[in-house]
mmCIF entry with sequence, helices, sheets and N, C-alpha, C, O atoms, coordinates in Angstrom:
data_MODEL
# 
_entry.id   MODEL 
# 
_entity.id                         1 
_entity.type                       polymer 
_entity.pdbx_number_of_molecules   1 
# 
_entity_poly.entity_id                      1 
_entity_poly.type                           'polypeptide(L)' 
_entity_poly.nstd_linkage                   no 
_entity_poly.nstd_monomer                   no 
_entity_poly.pdbx_seq_one_letter_code       
;(UNK)(UNK)(UNK)(UNK)(UNK)(UNK)(UNK)(UNK)(UNK)(UNK)(UNK)(UNK)(UNK)(UNK)(UNK)(UNK)
(UNK)(UNK)(UNK)(UNK)(UNK)(UNK)(UNK)(UNK)(UNK)(UNK)(UNK)(UNK)(UNK)(UNK)(UNK)(UNK)
(UNK)(UNK)(UNK)(UNK)(UNK)(UNK)(UNK)(UNK)(UNK)(UNK)(UNK)(UNK)(UNK)(UNK)(UNK)(UNK)
(UNK)(UNK)
;
_entity_poly.pdbx_seq_one_letter_code_can   XXXXXXXXXXXXXXXXXXXXXXXXXXXXXXXXXXXXXXXXXXXXXXXXXX 
_entity_poly.pdbx_strand_id                 A 
# 
loop_
_entity_poly_seq.entity_id 
_entity_poly_seq.num 
_entity_poly_seq.mon_id 
_entity_poly_seq.hetero 
1 1  UNK n 
1 2  UNK n 
1 3  UNK n 
1 4  UNK n 
1 5  UNK n 
1 6  UNK n 
1 7  UNK n 
1 8  UNK n 
1 9  UNK n 
1 10 UNK n 
1 11 UNK n 
1 12 UNK n 
1 13 UNK n 
1 14 UNK n 
1 15 UNK n 
1 16 UNK n 
1 17 UNK n 
1 18 UNK n 
1 19 UNK n 
1 20 UNK n 
1 21 UNK n 
1 22 UNK n 
1 23 UNK n 
1 24 UNK n 
1 25 UNK n 
1 26 UNK n 
1 27 UNK n 
1 28 UNK n 
1 29 UNK n 
1 30 UNK n 
1 31 UNK n 
1 32 UNK n 
1 33 UNK n 
1 34 UNK n 
1 35 UNK n 
1 36 UNK n 
1 37 UNK n 
1 38 UNK n 
1 39 UNK n 
1 40 UNK n 
1 41 UNK n 
1 42 UNK n 
1 43 UNK n 
1 44 UNK n 
1 45 UNK n 
1 46 UNK n 
1 47 UNK n 
1 48 UNK n 
1 49 UNK n 
1 50 UNK n 
# 
_struct_asym.id          A 
_struct_asym.entity_id   1 
# 
loop_
_struct_conf.conf_type_id 
_struct_conf.id 
_struct_conf.pdbx_PDB_helix_id 
_struct_conf.beg_label_comp_id 
_struct_conf.beg_label_asym_id 
_struct_conf.beg_label_seq_id 
_struct_conf.pdbx_beg_PDB_ins_code 
_struct_conf.end_label_comp_id 
_struct_conf.end_label_asym_id 
_struct_conf.end_label_seq_id 
_struct_conf.pdbx_end_PDB_ins_code 
_struct_conf.beg_auth_comp_id 
_struct_conf.beg_auth_asym_id 
_struct_conf.beg_auth_seq_id 
_struct_conf.end_auth_comp_id 
_struct_conf.end_auth_asym_id 
_struct_conf.end_auth_seq_id 
_struct_conf.pdbx_PDB_helix_class 
_struct_conf.details 
_struct_conf.pdbx_PDB_helix_length 
HELX_P HELX_P1 AA1 UNK A 25 ? UNK A 40 ? UNK A 25 UNK A 40 1 ? 16 
HELX_P HELX_P2 AA2 UNK A 46 ? UNK A 49 ? UNK A 46 UNK A 49 5 ? 4  
# 
_struct_conf_type.id          HELX_P 
_struct_conf_type.criteria    ? 
_struct_conf_type.reference   ? 
# 
loop_
_atom_site.group_PDB 
_atom_site.id 
_atom_site.type_symbol 
_atom_site.label_atom_id 
_atom_site.label_alt_id 
_atom_site.label_comp_id 
_atom_site.label_asym_id 
_atom_site.label_entity_id 
_atom_site.label_seq_id 
_atom_site.pdbx_PDB_ins_code 
_atom_site.Cartn_x 
_atom_site.Cartn_y 
_atom_site.Cartn_z 
_atom_site.occupancy 
_atom_site.B_iso_or_equiv 
_atom_site.pdbx_formal_charge 
_atom_site.auth_seq_id 
_atom_site.auth_comp_id 
_atom_site.auth_asym_id 
_atom_site.auth_atom_id 
_atom_site.pdbx_PDB_model_num 
ATOM 1   N N  . UNK A 1 1  ? -16.756 104.093 150.979 1.00 0.00 ? 1  UNK A N  1 
ATOM 2   C CA . UNK A 1 1  ? -17.835 103.655 151.854 1.00 0.00 ? 1  UNK A CA 1 
ATOM 3   C C  . UNK A 1 1  ? -17.629 104.157 153.285 1.00 0.00 ? 1  UNK A C  1 
ATOM 4   O O  . UNK A 1 1  ? -18.556 104.117 154.093 1.00 0.00 ? 1  UNK A O  1 
ATOM 5   N N  . UNK A 1 2  ? -16.421 104.627 153.600 1.00 0.00 ? 2  UNK A N  1 
ATOM 6   C CA . UNK A 1 2  ? -16.154 105.108 154.951 1.00 0.00 ? 2  UNK A CA 1 
ATOM 7   C C  . UNK A 1 2  ? -16.479 106.588 155.111 1.00 0.00 ? 2  UNK A C  1 
ATOM 8   O O  . UNK A 1 2  ? -16.540 107.091 156.233 1.00 0.00 ? 2  UNK A O  1 
ATOM 9   N N  . UNK A 1 3  ? -16.690 107.294 153.992 1.00 0.00 ? 3  UNK A N  1 
ATOM 10  C CA . UNK A 1 3  ? -16.959 108.729 154.069 1.00 0.00 ? 3  UNK A CA 1 
ATOM 11  C C  . UNK A 1 3  ? -18.300 108.955 154.759 1.00 0.00 ? 3  UNK A C  1 
ATOM 12  O O  . UNK A 1 3  ? -19.307 108.341 154.408 1.00 0.00 ? 3  UNK A O  1 
ATOM 13  N N  . UNK A 1 4  ? -18.294 109.841 155.741 1.00 0.00 ? 4  UNK A N  1 
ATOM 14  C CA . UNK A 1 4  ? -19.520 110.184 156.450 1.00 0.00 ? 4  UNK A CA 1 
ATOM 15  C C  . UNK A 1 4  ? -19.879 109.218 157.567 1.00 0.00 ? 4  UNK A C  1 
ATOM 16  O O  . UNK A 1 4  ? -20.933 109.381 158.180 1.00 0.00 ? 4  UNK A O  1 
ATOM 17  N N  . UNK A 1 5  ? -19.069 108.240 157.856 1.00 0.00 ? 5  UNK A N  1 
ATOM 18  C CA . UNK A 1 5  ? -19.344 107.288 158.936 1.00 0.00 ? 5  UNK A CA 1 
ATOM 19  C C  . UNK A 1 5  ? -19.013 107.967 160.264 1.00 0.00 ? 5  UNK A C  1 
ATOM 20  O O  . UNK A 1 5  ? -17.841 108.235 160.528 1.00 0.00 ? 5  UNK A O  1 
ATOM 21  N N  . UNK A 1 6  ? -20.000 108.252 161.104 1.00 0.00 ? 6  UNK A N  1 
ATOM 22  C CA . UNK A 1 6  ? -19.744 108.944 162.368 1.00 0.00 ? 6  UNK A CA 1 
ATOM 23  C C  . UNK A 1 6  ? -18.997 108.071 163.379 1.00 0.00 ? 6  UNK A C  1 
ATOM 24  O O  . UNK A 1 6  ? -18.449 108.596 164.348 1.00 0.00 ? 6  UNK A O  1 
ATOM 25  N N  . UNK A 1 7  ? -18.962 106.772 163.177 1.00 0.00 ? 7  UNK A N  1 
ATOM 26  C CA . UNK A 1 7  ? -18.272 105.871 164.096 1.00 0.00 ? 7  UNK A CA 1 
ATOM 27  C C  . UNK A 1 7  ? -16.783 105.735 163.776 1.00 0.00 ? 7  UNK A C  1 
ATOM 28  O O  . UNK A 1 7  ? -16.031 105.121 164.533 1.00 0.00 ? 7  UNK A O  1 
ATOM 29  N N  . UNK A 1 8  ? -16.367 106.314 162.650 1.00 0.00 ? 8  UNK A N  1 
ATOM 30  C CA . UNK A 1 8  ? -14.976 106.206 162.239 1.00 0.00 ? 8  UNK A CA 1 
ATOM 31  C C  . UNK A 1 8  ? -14.124 107.179 163.040 1.00 0.00 ? 8  UNK A C  1 
ATOM 32  O O  . UNK A 1 8  ? -14.431 108.369 163.109 1.00 0.00 ? 8  UNK A O  1 
ATOM 33  N N  . UNK A 1 9  ? -13.050 106.670 163.646 1.00 0.00 ? 9  UNK A N  1 
ATOM 34  C CA . UNK A 1 9  ? -12.169 107.502 164.459 1.00 0.00 ? 9  UNK A CA 1 
ATOM 35  C C  . UNK A 1 9  ? -10.720 107.227 164.063 1.00 0.00 ? 9  UNK A C  1 
ATOM 36  O O  . UNK A 1 9  ? -10.269 106.082 164.058 1.00 0.00 ? 9  UNK A O  1 
ATOM 37  N N  . UNK A 1 10 ? -10.004 108.300 163.732 1.00 0.00 ? 10 UNK A N  1 
ATOM 38  C CA . UNK A 1 10 ? -8.595  108.171 163.381 1.00 0.00 ? 10 UNK A CA 1 
ATOM 39  C C  . UNK A 1 10 ? -7.757  108.335 164.635 1.00 0.00 ? 10 UNK A C  1 
ATOM 40  O O  . UNK A 1 10 ? -7.971  109.261 165.417 1.00 0.00 ? 10 UNK A O  1 
ATOM 41  N N  . UNK A 1 11 ? -6.809  107.439 164.824 1.00 0.00 ? 11 UNK A N  1 
ATOM 42  C CA . UNK A 1 11 ? -5.957  107.457 166.003 1.00 0.00 ? 11 UNK A CA 1 
ATOM 43  C C  . UNK A 1 11 ? -4.509  107.625 165.546 1.00 0.00 ? 11 UNK A C  1 
ATOM 44  O O  . UNK A 1 11 ? -4.046  106.899 164.667 1.00 0.00 ? 11 UNK A O  1 
ATOM 45  N N  . UNK A 1 12 ? -3.800  108.576 166.138 1.00 0.00 ? 12 UNK A N  1 
ATOM 46  C CA . UNK A 1 12 ? -2.395  108.796 165.793 1.00 0.00 ? 12 UNK A CA 1 
ATOM 47  C C  . UNK A 1 12 ? -1.555  107.642 166.318 1.00 0.00 ? 12 UNK A C  1 
ATOM 48  O O  . UNK A 1 12 ? -1.720  107.199 167.455 1.00 0.00 ? 12 UNK A O  1 
ATOM 49  N N  . UNK A 1 13 ? -0.649  107.163 165.469 1.00 0.00 ? 13 UNK A N  1 
ATOM 50  C CA . UNK A 1 13 ? 0.239   106.079 165.863 1.00 0.00 ? 13 UNK A CA 1 
ATOM 51  C C  . UNK A 1 13 ? 1.650   106.642 165.997 1.00 0.00 ? 13 UNK A C  1 
ATOM 52  O O  . UNK A 1 13 ? 2.050   107.501 165.211 1.00 0.00 ? 13 UNK A O  1 
ATOM 53  N N  . UNK A 1 14 ? 2.398   106.173 166.972 1.00 0.00 ? 14 UNK A N  1 
ATOM 54  C CA . UNK A 1 14 ? 3.783   106.658 167.097 1.00 0.00 ? 14 UNK A CA 1 
ATOM 55  C C  . UNK A 1 14 ? 4.629   106.146 165.926 1.00 0.00 ? 14 UNK A C  1 
ATOM 56  O O  . UNK A 1 14 ? 4.427   105.035 165.437 1.00 0.00 ? 14 UNK A O  1 
ATOM 57  N N  . UNK A 1 15 ? 5.563   106.965 165.495 1.00 0.00 ? 15 UNK A N  1 
ATOM 58  C CA . UNK A 1 15 ? 6.463   106.558 164.415 1.00 0.00 ? 15 UNK A CA 1 
ATOM 59  C C  . UNK A 1 15 ? 7.445   105.519 164.946 1.00 0.00 ? 15 UNK A C  1 
ATOM 60  O O  . UNK A 1 15 ? 7.963   105.640 166.056 1.00 0.00 ? 15 UNK A O  1 
ATOM 61  N N  . UNK A 1 16 ? 7.684   104.519 164.147 1.00 0.00 ? 16 UNK A N  1 
ATOM 62  C CA . UNK A 1 16 ? 8.635   103.483 164.540 1.00 0.00 ? 16 UNK A CA 1 
ATOM 63  C C  . UNK A 1 16 ? 10.050  103.986 164.295 1.00 0.00 ? 16 UNK A C  1 
ATOM 64  O O  . UNK A 1 16 ? 10.330  104.604 163.268 1.00 0.00 ? 16 UNK A O  1 
ATOM 65  N N  . UNK A 1 17 ? 10.917  103.725 165.224 1.00 0.00 ? 17 UNK A N  1 
ATOM 66  C CA . UNK A 1 17 ? 12.319  104.124 165.080 1.00 0.00 ? 17 UNK A CA 1 
ATOM 67  C C  . UNK A 1 17 ? 12.997  103.184 164.087 1.00 0.00 ? 17 UNK A C  1 
ATOM 68  O O  . UNK A 1 17 ? 12.771  101.974 164.129 1.00 0.00 ? 17 UNK A O  1 
ATOM 69  N N  . UNK A 1 18 ? 13.823  103.726 163.196 1.00 0.00 ? 18 UNK A N  1 
ATOM 70  C CA . UNK A 1 18 ? 14.522  102.839 162.257 1.00 0.00 ? 18 UNK A CA 1 
ATOM 71  C C  . UNK A 1 18 ? 15.518  101.963 163.005 1.00 0.00 ? 18 UNK A C  1 
ATOM 72  O O  . UNK A 1 18 ? 16.027  102.353 164.055 1.00 0.00 ? 18 UNK A O  1 
ATOM 73  N N  . UNK A 1 19 ? 15.796  100.783 162.468 1.00 0.00 ? 19 UNK A N  1 
ATOM 74  C CA . UNK A 1 19 ? 16.755  99.904  163.148 1.00 0.00 ? 19 UNK A CA 1 
ATOM 75  C C  . UNK A 1 19 ? 18.152  100.521 163.126 1.00 0.00 ? 19 UNK A C  1 
ATOM 76  O O  . UNK A 1 19 ? 18.525  101.215 162.180 1.00 0.00 ? 19 UNK A O  1 
ATOM 77  N N  . UNK A 1 20 ? 18.898  100.260 164.160 1.00 0.00 ? 20 UNK A N  1 
ATOM 78  C CA . UNK A 1 20 ? 20.261  100.775 164.239 1.00 0.00 ? 20 UNK A CA 1 
ATOM 79  C C  . UNK A 1 20 ? 21.150  99.957  163.309 1.00 0.00 ? 20 UNK A C  1 
ATOM 80  O O  . UNK A 1 20 ? 21.123  98.727  163.326 1.00 0.00 ? 20 UNK A O  1 
ATOM 81  N N  . UNK A 1 21 ? 21.930  100.653 162.506 1.00 0.00 ? 21 UNK A N  1 
ATOM 82  C CA . UNK A 1 21 ? 22.788  99.984  161.529 1.00 0.00 ? 21 UNK A CA 1 
ATOM 83  C C  . UNK A 1 21 ? 24.147  99.717  162.159 1.00 0.00 ? 21 UNK A C  1 
ATOM 84  O O  . UNK A 1 21 ? 24.787  100.617 162.702 1.00 0.00 ? 21 UNK A O  1 
ATOM 85  N N  . UNK A 1 22 ? 24.570  98.471  162.075 1.00 0.00 ? 22 UNK A N  1 
ATOM 86  C CA . UNK A 1 22 ? 25.900  98.090  162.550 1.00 0.00 ? 22 UNK A CA 1 
ATOM 87  C C  . UNK A 1 22 ? 26.655  97.570  161.336 1.00 0.00 ? 22 UNK A C  1 
ATOM 88  O O  . UNK A 1 22 ? 26.265  96.575  160.725 1.00 0.00 ? 22 UNK A O  1 
ATOM 89  N N  . UNK A 1 23 ? 27.742  98.258  160.994 1.00 0.00 ? 23 UNK A N  1 
ATOM 90  C CA . UNK A 1 23 ? 28.498  97.879  159.801 1.00 0.00 ? 23 UNK A CA 1 
ATOM 91  C C  . UNK A 1 23 ? 29.917  97.485  160.184 1.00 0.00 ? 23 UNK A C  1 
ATOM 92  O O  . UNK A 1 23 ? 30.571  98.141  160.994 1.00 0.00 ? 23 UNK A O  1 
ATOM 93  N N  . UNK A 1 24 ? 30.362  96.414  159.589 1.00 0.00 ? 24 UNK A N  1 
ATOM 94  C CA . UNK A 1 24 ? 31.714  95.920  159.822 1.00 0.00 ? 24 UNK A CA 1 
ATOM 95  C C  . UNK A 1 24 ? 32.723  96.919  159.254 1.00 0.00 ? 24 UNK A C  1 
ATOM 96  O O  . UNK A 1 24 ? 32.636  97.264  158.076 1.00 0.00 ? 24 UNK A O  1 
ATOM 97  N N  . UNK A 1 25 ? 33.669  97.388  160.052 1.00 0.00 ? 25 UNK A N  1 
ATOM 98  C CA . UNK A 1 25 ? 34.653  98.364  159.555 1.00 0.00 ? 25 UNK A CA 1 
ATOM 99  C C  . UNK A 1 25 ? 35.472  97.838  158.368 1.00 0.00 ? 25 UNK A C  1 
ATOM 100 O O  . UNK A 1 25 ? 35.839  98.609  157.481 1.00 0.00 ? 25 UNK A O  1 
ATOM 101 N N  . UNK A 1 26 ? 35.753  96.554  158.348 1.00 0.00 ? 26 UNK A N  1 
ATOM 102 C CA . UNK A 1 26 ? 36.510  95.979  157.229 1.00 0.00 ? 26 UNK A CA 1 
ATOM 103 C C  . UNK A 1 26 ? 35.689  96.031  155.946 1.00 0.00 ? 26 UNK A C  1 
ATOM 104 O O  . UNK A 1 26 ? 36.227  96.294  154.871 1.00 0.00 ? 26 UNK A O  1 
ATOM 105 N N  . UNK A 1 27 ? 34.390  95.779  156.058 1.00 0.00 ? 27 UNK A N  1 
ATOM 106 C CA . UNK A 1 27 ? 33.515  95.840  154.891 1.00 0.00 ? 27 UNK A CA 1 
ATOM 107 C C  . UNK A 1 27 ? 33.394  97.275  154.394 1.00 0.00 ? 27 UNK A C  1 
ATOM 108 O O  . UNK A 1 27 ? 33.384  97.511  153.186 1.00 0.00 ? 27 UNK A O  1 
ATOM 109 N N  . UNK A 1 28 ? 33.301  98.230  155.304 1.00 0.00 ? 28 UNK A N  1 
ATOM 110 C CA . UNK A 1 28 ? 33.236  99.641  154.924 1.00 0.00 ? 28 UNK A CA 1 
ATOM 111 C C  . UNK A 1 28 ? 34.520  100.052 154.211 1.00 0.00 ? 28 UNK A C  1 
ATOM 112 O O  . UNK A 1 28 ? 34.466  100.795 153.231 1.00 0.00 ? 28 UNK A O  1 
ATOM 113 N N  . UNK A 1 29 ? 35.661  99.588  154.679 1.00 0.00 ? 29 UNK A N  1 
ATOM 114 C CA . UNK A 1 29 ? 36.939  99.899  154.038 1.00 0.00 ? 29 UNK A CA 1 
ATOM 115 C C  . UNK A 1 29 ? 37.002  99.284  152.644 1.00 0.00 ? 29 UNK A C  1 
ATOM 116 O O  . UNK A 1 29 ? 37.524  99.899  151.714 1.00 0.00 ? 29 UNK A O  1 
ATOM 117 N N  . UNK A 1 30 ? 36.475  98.076  152.498 1.00 0.00 ? 30 UNK A N  1 
ATOM 118 C CA . UNK A 1 30 ? 36.457  97.423  151.184 1.00 0.00 ? 30 UNK A CA 1 
ATOM 119 C C  . UNK A 1 30 ? 35.580  98.206  150.216 1.00 0.00 ? 30 UNK A C  1 
ATOM 120 O O  . UNK A 1 30 ? 35.955  98.399  149.059 1.00 0.00 ? 30 UNK A O  1 
ATOM 121 N N  . UNK A 1 31 ? 34.414  98.659  150.675 1.00 0.00 ? 31 UNK A N  1 
ATOM 122 C CA . UNK A 1 31 ? 33.535  99.479  149.826 1.00 0.00 ? 31 UNK A CA 1 
ATOM 123 C C  . UNK A 1 31 ? 34.236  100.770 149.412 1.00 0.00 ? 31 UNK A C  1 
ATOM 124 O O  . UNK A 1 31 ? 34.143  101.187 148.257 1.00 0.00 ? 31 UNK A O  1 
ATOM 125 N N  . UNK A 1 32 ? 34.929  101.396 150.346 1.00 0.00 ? 32 UNK A N  1 
ATOM 126 C CA . UNK A 1 32 ? 35.640  102.640 150.053 1.00 0.00 ? 32 UNK A CA 1 
ATOM 127 C C  . UNK A 1 32 ? 36.736  102.394 149.016 1.00 0.00 ? 32 UNK A C  1 
ATOM 128 O O  . UNK A 1 32 ? 36.926  103.203 148.108 1.00 0.00 ? 32 UNK A O  1 
ATOM 129 N N  . UNK A 1 33 ? 37.449  101.290 149.150 1.00 0.00 ? 33 UNK A N  1 
ATOM 130 C CA . UNK A 1 33 ? 38.496  100.946 148.183 1.00 0.00 ? 33 UNK A CA 1 
ATOM 131 C C  . UNK A 1 33 ? 37.883  100.680 146.809 1.00 0.00 ? 33 UNK A C  1 
ATOM 132 O O  . UNK A 1 33 ? 38.421  101.125 145.795 1.00 0.00 ? 33 UNK A O  1 
ATOM 133 N N  . UNK A 1 34 ? 36.771  99.962  146.767 1.00 0.00 ? 34 UNK A N  1 
ATOM 134 C CA . UNK A 1 34 ? 36.097  99.689  145.496 1.00 0.00 ? 34 UNK A CA 1 
ATOM 135 C C  . UNK A 1 34 ? 35.649  100.983 144.822 1.00 0.00 ? 34 UNK A C  1 
ATOM 136 O O  . UNK A 1 34 ? 35.745  101.114 143.602 1.00 0.00 ? 34 UNK A O  1 
ATOM 137 N N  . UNK A 1 35 ? 35.158  101.938 145.613 1.00 0.00 ? 35 UNK A N  1 
ATOM 138 C CA . UNK A 1 35 ? 34.741  103.224 145.053 1.00 0.00 ? 35 UNK A CA 1 
ATOM 139 C C  . UNK A 1 35 ? 35.931  103.985 144.484 1.00 0.00 ? 35 UNK A C  1 
ATOM 140 O O  . UNK A 1 35 ? 35.822  104.597 143.421 1.00 0.00 ? 35 UNK A O  1 
ATOM 141 N N  . UNK A 1 36 ? 37.060  103.955 145.176 1.00 0.00 ? 36 UNK A N  1 
ATOM 142 C CA . UNK A 1 36 ? 38.255  104.636 144.679 1.00 0.00 ? 36 UNK A CA 1 
ATOM 143 C C  . UNK A 1 36 ? 38.715  104.020 143.355 1.00 0.00 ? 36 UNK A C  1 
ATOM 144 O O  . UNK A 1 36 ? 39.095  104.740 142.431 1.00 0.00 ? 36 UNK A O  1 
ATOM 145 N N  . UNK A 1 37 ? 38.679  102.708 143.266 1.00 0.00 ? 37 UNK A N  1 
ATOM 146 C CA . UNK A 1 37 ? 39.076  102.027 142.029 1.00 0.00 ? 37 UNK A CA 1 
ATOM 147 C C  . UNK A 1 37 ? 38.110  102.381 140.905 1.00 0.00 ? 37 UNK A C  1 
ATOM 148 O O  . UNK A 1 37 ? 38.536  102.631 139.777 1.00 0.00 ? 37 UNK A O  1 
ATOM 149 N N  . UNK A 1 38 ? 36.819  102.404 141.202 1.00 0.00 ? 38 UNK A N  1 
ATOM 150 C CA . UNK A 1 38 ? 35.814  102.726 140.190 1.00 0.00 ? 38 UNK A CA 1 
ATOM 151 C C  . UNK A 1 38 ? 35.971  104.158 139.686 1.00 0.00 ? 38 UNK A C  1 
ATOM 152 O O  . UNK A 1 38 ? 35.750  104.424 138.504 1.00 0.00 ? 38 UNK A O  1 
ATOM 153 N N  . UNK A 1 39 ? 36.349  105.077 140.564 1.00 0.00 ? 39 UNK A N  1 
ATOM 154 C CA . UNK A 1 39 ? 36.503  106.472 140.159 1.00 0.00 ? 39 UNK A CA 1 
ATOM 155 C C  . UNK A 1 39 ? 37.707  106.667 139.247 1.00 0.00 ? 39 UNK A C  1 
ATOM 156 O O  . UNK A 1 39 ? 37.702  107.570 138.410 1.00 0.00 ? 39 UNK A O  1 
ATOM 157 N N  . UNK A 1 40 ? 38.725  105.848 139.391 1.00 0.00 ? 40 UNK A N  1 
ATOM 158 C CA . UNK A 1 40 ? 39.939  106.031 138.598 1.00 0.00 ? 40 UNK A CA 1 
ATOM 159 C C  . UNK A 1 40 ? 39.976  105.135 137.364 1.00 0.00 ? 40 UNK A C  1 
ATOM 160 O O  . UNK A 1 40 ? 40.903  105.241 136.561 1.00 0.00 ? 40 UNK A O  1 
ATOM 161 N N  . UNK A 1 41 ? 38.998  104.262 137.197 1.00 0.00 ? 41 UNK A N  1 
ATOM 162 C CA . UNK A 1 41 ? 38.962  103.371 136.048 1.00 0.00 ? 41 UNK A CA 1 
ATOM 163 C C  . UNK A 1 41 ? 38.367  104.104 134.854 1.00 0.00 ? 41 UNK A C  1 
ATOM 164 O O  . UNK A 1 41 ? 37.301  104.711 134.964 1.00 0.00 ? 41 UNK A O  1 
ATOM 165 N N  . UNK A 1 42 ? 39.045  104.052 133.727 1.00 0.00 ? 42 UNK A N  1 
ATOM 166 C CA . UNK A 1 42 ? 38.555  104.713 132.518 1.00 0.00 ? 42 UNK A CA 1 
ATOM 167 C C  . UNK A 1 42 ? 37.425  103.891 131.906 1.00 0.00 ? 42 UNK A C  1 
ATOM 168 O O  . UNK A 1 42 ? 37.481  102.662 131.862 1.00 0.00 ? 42 UNK A O  1 
ATOM 169 N N  . UNK A 1 43 ? 36.418  104.586 131.443 1.00 0.00 ? 43 UNK A N  1 
ATOM 170 C CA . UNK A 1 43 ? 35.314  103.921 130.765 1.00 0.00 ? 43 UNK A CA 1 
ATOM 171 C C  . UNK A 1 43 ? 35.703  103.670 129.314 1.00 0.00 ? 43 UNK A C  1 
ATOM 172 O O  . UNK A 1 43 ? 36.420  104.478 128.723 1.00 0.00 ? 43 UNK A O  1 
ATOM 173 N N  . UNK A 1 44 ? 35.245  102.566 128.727 1.00 0.00 ? 44 UNK A N  1 
ATOM 174 C CA . UNK A 1 44 ? 35.569  102.308 127.321 1.00 0.00 ? 44 UNK A CA 1 
ATOM 175 C C  . UNK A 1 44 ? 34.833  103.297 126.414 1.00 0.00 ? 44 UNK A C  1 
ATOM 176 O O  . UNK A 1 44 ? 33.754  103.785 126.752 1.00 0.00 ? 44 UNK A O  1 
ATOM 177 N N  . UNK A 1 45 ? 35.433  103.580 125.262 1.00 0.00 ? 45 UNK A N  1 
ATOM 178 C CA . UNK A 1 45 ? 34.765  104.432 124.284 1.00 0.00 ? 45 UNK A CA 1 
ATOM 179 C C  . UNK A 1 45 ? 33.553  103.708 123.733 1.00 0.00 ? 45 UNK A C  1 
ATOM 180 O O  . UNK A 1 45 ? 33.473  102.481 123.791 1.00 0.00 ? 45 UNK A O  1 
ATOM 181 N N  . UNK A 1 46 ? 32.603  104.474 123.195 1.00 0.00 ? 46 UNK A N  1 
ATOM 182 C CA . UNK A 1 46 ? 31.380  103.869 122.660 1.00 0.00 ? 46 UNK A CA 1 
ATOM 183 C C  . UNK A 1 46 ? 31.667  103.017 121.434 1.00 0.00 ? 46 UNK A C  1 
ATOM 184 O O  . UNK A 1 46 ? 30.914  102.088 121.143 1.00 0.00 ? 46 UNK A O  1 
ATOM 185 N N  . UNK A 1 47 ? 32.741  103.313 120.708 1.00 0.00 ? 47 UNK A N  1 
ATOM 186 C CA . UNK A 1 47 ? 33.041  102.610 119.464 1.00 0.00 ? 47 UNK A CA 1 
ATOM 187 C C  . UNK A 1 47 ? 33.909  101.374 119.670 1.00 0.00 ? 47 UNK A C  1 
ATOM 188 O O  . UNK A 1 47 ? 34.229  100.696 118.694 1.00 0.00 ? 47 UNK A O  1 
ATOM 189 N N  . UNK A 1 48 ? 34.296  101.060 120.885 1.00 0.00 ? 48 UNK A N  1 
ATOM 190 C CA . UNK A 1 48 ? 35.204  99.945  121.135 1.00 0.00 ? 48 UNK A CA 1 
ATOM 191 C C  . UNK A 1 48 ? 34.616  98.583  120.774 1.00 0.00 ? 48 UNK A C  1 
ATOM 192 O O  . UNK A 1 48 ? 35.369  97.650  120.496 1.00 0.00 ? 48 UNK A O  1 
ATOM 193 N N  . UNK A 1 49 ? 33.298  98.449  120.771 1.00 0.00 ? 49 UNK A N  1 
ATOM 194 C CA . UNK A 1 49 ? 32.701  97.137  120.521 1.00 0.00 ? 49 UNK A CA 1 
ATOM 195 C C  . UNK A 1 49 ? 32.426  96.886  119.037 1.00 0.00 ? 49 UNK A C  1 
ATOM 196 O O  . UNK A 1 49 ? 31.868  95.846  118.688 1.00 0.00 ? 49 UNK A O  1 
ATOM 197 N N  . UNK A 1 50 ? 32.800  97.801  118.175 1.00 0.00 ? 50 UNK A N  1 
ATOM 198 C CA . UNK A 1 50 ? 32.540  97.609  116.743 1.00 0.00 ? 50 UNK A CA 1 
ATOM 199 C C  . UNK A 1 50 ? 33.602  96.789  116.082 1.00 0.00 ? 50 UNK A C  1 
ATOM 200 O O  . UNK A 1 50 ? 33.529  96.538  114.879 1.00 0.00 ? 50 UNK A O  1 
# 
């Protein structure tokens, strides 16, 4: 219904800046440790649950 409306005007809006992320260094270290453990943990074989 807006197509062809001569009164319709598009106005450019400024992009909003993303919020600044503040991360606790201890939490980041814990995540890094969890990732290291996950990388070295062996996955179970597909037949283990039979």
